[in-house]
N, C-alpha and C positions, 0 to 999 in steps of 0.2 A: 504494500500500500504506500502510495506517495502522498495522498491527500485524504484526510478524514473529515467528514462532516459531523459536527457535534451539535446536537439539539439539547438545549437546556433552558433554565428559567430566565425570564427578564426581571426576576427578583432573586435575592440572595438566599431566601429561606431562613428558617429560625436557628439552624445549627451551624456552628463554625466549621464543622466537618464538610459541609457542602462547598464552602469557599476553599478549604484545604484540598478537596478532591479536584476542583477546577484548576488550582495551581499545580497540583501533581500531574494532572493529565496534560496540561500545557508543557510542563518540563519533559514529560515522556515523549510527547509529539516532537519537540525540538531535538531531543536526544536521538530519536529514531529518524530524524530528517524528514518528517512528515509535515505537510502544510495543514493548517486549520482552515476548514471551510465552515462558515456559520452564518447566522441570520443578520449580521451586520450591525447589531445593536451595541450601545456603549453602556447599557445598564444591566444590573443583576449579574448572574453567573456568566451570561454571555459576554458582558464587558470585562469581567475578571479574567476569563480564559483568554480572550483576545489580547488584553493588555499584557498578560504574562508571556504569551507566545512572542509578541513583539519585543518585550523587554529582554527576552532571552535570545533574540536574534533570528527567530523563525519567521515564516511567511504566514500571513493571514489574509484570506479572501472572504470579504463580507458581501452578502447579497441581501438587499433590503427593498421592500416595495415603496413606491413614492409616498403613499399615505403615511407610513411610519417615518419616513425621512422628513416629511413636513411637520411631524410632531417633535422633531429634533431629538430623536433617540438614535439616529445613525452615528456610527463611529467614524470620525474623520482621520484617525491616525493609523490606518491599516496599510498593508502592502497593496491591496486592491479593494475598492468599494464599488460595487455595481448597484445602481438604483434602477429597479425594474418596475414595469407598470402595475403588477398585481402579485398576489400570493402564488398563483399558479406558475407564473414565470419564475418567481423566486425559488419555489421548490424544484422546478425542472432544472434550473441552472445549478442549484446546490447539488442535485443528484448527478448531473452531467460532470461536474467538476470534482466529484469525490470517488474514492475507491472503496469506501466503507462508511458506515454510519454508527454513531454512538449516541445514546440518549442518557443524559445525566438527569438528576432530579429537576423537575420543572412542573409547569401547569398544563392546561388543556392543549395549547399549541404544541408543546413537546410531545404529548401523547399522540396527537393527531399525526405529527410528522413521523414518529416511531411506527405507528400502525400503517401508515401509507407505504413506507419503505419496506416494512415487514410483509405487507400484502404483495407488493411488487416482487419481492423475493419468492413468495409462495406461488405466484402466477408465472414465474419464469421470465419476468420483464428485465431482471438483472440477476447476477449471481454474486453480488457484492455482499460482504459480511455486514450483519446488523447486530449491534450489541447494546447491552444495558450495563451501565456503570452503577452498580447497586450500592450506593453510598449509604451507610447506616441502615441497611436493609430497606431502603426506601421503596424498592420495587417488589418486595416480598408479597404484598397483597395482589399485585398484578400477576406474578408468577403462580400464586395460588389459584387465581381466576383462570389462567391458561390450563392448569391441571384439571380444573372443574370442566372446562370446555372439552378437554380430551375425554374425561369420564362420561360426559353427556353425549359424546359422539359427534361433536361439531368441529373437532380439530384432531388431526393425526399426531401421534407422539413424535413421529419423525419430522413433521413440520415445525412443531414447537421446539424441537431440539436444534433447529437451525438458528435459533436466537441465542447468541453468545451472551453469557452472564458472568460477571466477576465483580468483586468489590474493590479491587486495586487496578489503577490504570495500566500498569505494566502487564499484569496478568491478562486483562481484557484484550489489549493489543496483541499479545502473543496468541491467545485463542483465536482472535479474528484473522490473524495473519496465516496461521497454520492449520485451520480447520476447513474442510470443504463446505461450501455453502450452497449446495444445489439440492434442495429437498425433493423427495419423491412426490410429484404432483398427483394428487387424487388417487393414491394406490387402491383405496377401497372401491372407488367407482370402476376402475379398470377390472377388478376381480369379478365384478357382476356381469360383465359382457361376455 
């Protein structure tokens, strides 16, 4: 992987560990000579990780829609900042510029971006790794829900297993770099024909 897209909160959250994880992920990206691709904001965990990658001499590509730029949340101190017309263009450009996707703690936007890239992986639209940085067990309820979806017959275990999960940035990047990410699409449906 040469460029990793990181989805995370436009807020810092209540725990110092979230900020610490953003700083640690930034350091790991720079150490591995990977560029950061992200939503282009200067606030919250987004701003923290971007600032740290830049401080450490790494490359940061921000992609932000015009509406958010007008609200003055865009980060002007990046390697590249692309202002695009809308969220669809933003997400497409972020996906095109990235070799993998990591979701840190965040809100609704983070979850939506995670599930979109995870869905694209399930459908075979890409074979790029998708990972969760499970800081302070933030994503444990989501992982429990995915197990519930498997138990209820709505998700294959092999599909859920294509989501990489770790609580430390170095471990997550290792898993994403060295694990195949091509899930078996609809194995149950094929067995019925």
